[in-house]
C-alpha positions in Angstrom: 16.8 -1.0 5.6 13.4 0.7 5.4 14.7 3.1 2.7 14.5 0.5 0.0 10.9 -0.6 0.7 9.3 1.8 -1.9 11.6 0.5 -4.5 10.8 -3.1 -3.7 7.1 -2.3 -3.7 7.4 -0.6 -7.1 9.3 -3.5 -8.6 6.8 -6.0 -7.3 3.9 -3.9 -8.5 5.2 -3.4 -12.0 6.1 -7.1 -12.2 2.7 -8.3 -11.1 1.0 -5.9 -13.5 3.0 -7.2 -16.5 2.5 -10.8 -15.5 -1.2 -10.2 -15.0 -1.6 -8.4 -18.2 0.3 -11.1 -20.1 -1.9 -13.8 -18.6 -5.1 -11.9 -19.3 -4.2 -11.3 -23.0 -3.1 -15.0 -23.3 -6.4 -16.2 -22.0 -8.2 -13.7 -24.2 -6.4 -14.9 -27.3 -7.0 -18.5 -26.4 -10.7 -18.0 -26.1 -10.9 -16.0 -29.3 -9.0 -18.6 -31.3 -11.3 -21.3 -29.8 -14.3 -19.3 -30.8 -13.0 -18.7 -34.3 -12.2 -22.4 -34.7 -15.8 -23.3 -33.7 -17.4 -20.7 -35.9 -15.1 -19.4 -38.7 -17.7 -17.1 -40.1 -17.7 -15.1 -36.8 -13.9 -14.5 -37.1 -14.2 -10.8 -37.9 -16.4 -9.7 -35.0 -14.5 -12.0 -32.6 -11.2 -10.5 -33.7 -12.5 -7.0 -33.3 -13.8 -7.6 -29.8 -10.5 -9.4 -28.9 -8.5 -6.4 -30.0 -10.7 -4.0 -28.0 -10.4 -6.1 -24.9 -6.6 -6.5 -25.4 -6.3 -2.7 -25.6 -8.2 -2.3 -22.3 -6.0 -4.9 -20.6 -2.9 -3.1 -21.9 -4.3 0.2 -20.7 -4.8 -1.1 -17.2 -1.3 -2.7 -17.2 0.2 0.6 -18.3 -1.7 2.5 -15.6 -0.4 0.1 -12.9 3.2 0.5 -14.2 2.8 4.3 -14.0 1.6 4.0 -10.5 4.7 1.9 -9.6 7.0 4.5 -11.2 5.2 7.2 -9.2 5.9 5.3 -6.0 9.6 5.5 -6.8 9.6 9.2 -7.7 7.3 10.4 -5.0 8.9 8.3 -2.2 
């Protein structure tokens, strides 16, 4: 029964990473659209900063998924 624990941990870790990344990017996009709606002339800089932050969130999510995969392979 303990043999499957690393696989469960990896699946939970990857799932939580994807859900967290999705929620983070969703909140980021919501805030950016709200800011652009309030000040349309600031749309360019807001969009640029949103894309940079979204890339950082995706990077952390990808790193968490790689760690989850390493758990499986280095069990």
